[in-house]
N, C-alpha and C positions, 0 to 999 in steps of 0.2 A: 600256182598258188597266188600270184598277184591278181589273178582274175576273181578269186573268191571275195575279197573286200569290195571290189567294184560291183559284183553281183549283189552283195548284201546292201550296199548303199543304194543301188538302183531299186531293189525291192522295197527298201525302207522309204525312199523318197516317193516311189510310185504309190505305195499304200498310204503314205501320209497325204499326198495330193488327192488321192481318191477319197479318203476320209474327209478332207477339207472340202472337196466338191460336194459330197453328200451333206455335210454340215451346212455349207452355204446354200445349197438348194433348199434345205429345210428352213433356213432363215428367210429366204426369198419367198417361199410358198406361204410361210406364216405371215408375211407382210400383207397378203390379201386378207387373211383372217383378222389381222390387226386393224386394217382399214375398215373392214366390215364392223368390227367391234366399236371402233371410233364413231362410225356412222350410226350405230345403234345408240351409243351414248349421246351423240348429237341429237338424234331423234327424241331420246328420253328427256334431254335438257329442254328441247322445244316443247314437248308435251307438258313437262313440269312448269315451264314458264307460262304456257297458256293457262294452266290451272291457277298459277299465282296471279296472273293478270285478271282473270275472271272472278276470282274469289277474294283477292286482297287489294291489288293495285287500283282497279276500277272502283269498287265500292268503298274502300277505306282510305285510299291515298289521293285519288284524283279530285277529291273535294277541294284540296288546296293545290296539288301539283298537276296543274293542267293549263295549257295555253302559254302565251308569251309572258304572262305575269307570274308564272310559277316560281315559288321560292327557290332562290339560288340557281334559277334556270333549269331546274330539274322537273321536266314535264313528262307525265305519263300519258301522252296522247298516243293514238294508234300507231303513228309513225316512229315515235322516238323512244319508247320504253326500253327496248333492248339496247340500243346504241347509247342512250344516256347513262346507263348503269355500268356496263362492262368497261374496264380499263379507263375510267374517268376519275380524276382526283376530286376529293371532297372540297367544297368551297369553304367549309368551316374548319377542317383540319387538312390543309393541302398536302401534308406528308402521307396521307392515307388514300387508297383507292376506295371509291364507293363500293365496288365489287372487285375483289382480288380473286380472279378465277382459281378455283381449287383451294382457297384459303378463307373460309368463312370467319375465322377468328381474327383475320387481318383486314376484313371488309368493314368499312365505316357504316354502311347501311345496316349491317347486322348489329353493330354497336348501338345504333340509334333505335332499332326496333326492340333490342333487349334492354334498353335503358341503362347502359353501362355508365359508370361514374366518370369515365374519361371523355364523354361526349360534350360538345358545345351546344347549348340550347336545350330545348325540351326533347324527351324521347318521342319517337314517332309510332303511330300516327298521333299528331298533336290534337286534332279536333274530333277524334273518335276513340272508342274503347281500345285499350292495348290489344295487340295481336295475341291470339292464343298460342300456347306452346306448340301446338300442331302446325299452325301457320308459320311460326318461326322455324320449326324443323324442316318444313317444306322449302322455305327460302334457303336455308343452310344446305340442304341437299342439292338444290339447283346450283348454288355457288360451287359446291364440290364437283358436280358434273362438268361445269365450265372449265375446270382445270384439266380435264381429260382430252381436250381437243383444241 
């Protein structure tokens, strides 16, 4: 009789550990899928940024934001566009990031292009026509993608 509780515990612990092993192996194998999905998001963010650069930054923003005399040091030169935007604090409102990855509503650049009342100075672009809603939506989408990796 004393053997029966021991047998039940052994079977329970054995099946629990087996289930845990299956569960963990499923988590570990999905890790590869997660990495692939992150890579796909990263590729998508790069493609979106390339489109933003070609259709918005170069023709509409680089008129002013280029070279060593760019306003507030924010230059959209070939080398600096991506690194100058992500995780950089605004010079006008230092409490806010220019681009808060994954959070377009907390990104000062979005505030500037949308012309929100909380901004300092003029809405951007300053010397060109305002961006279309389609352009703004594309930039917001890129900021959302940045939060995924």
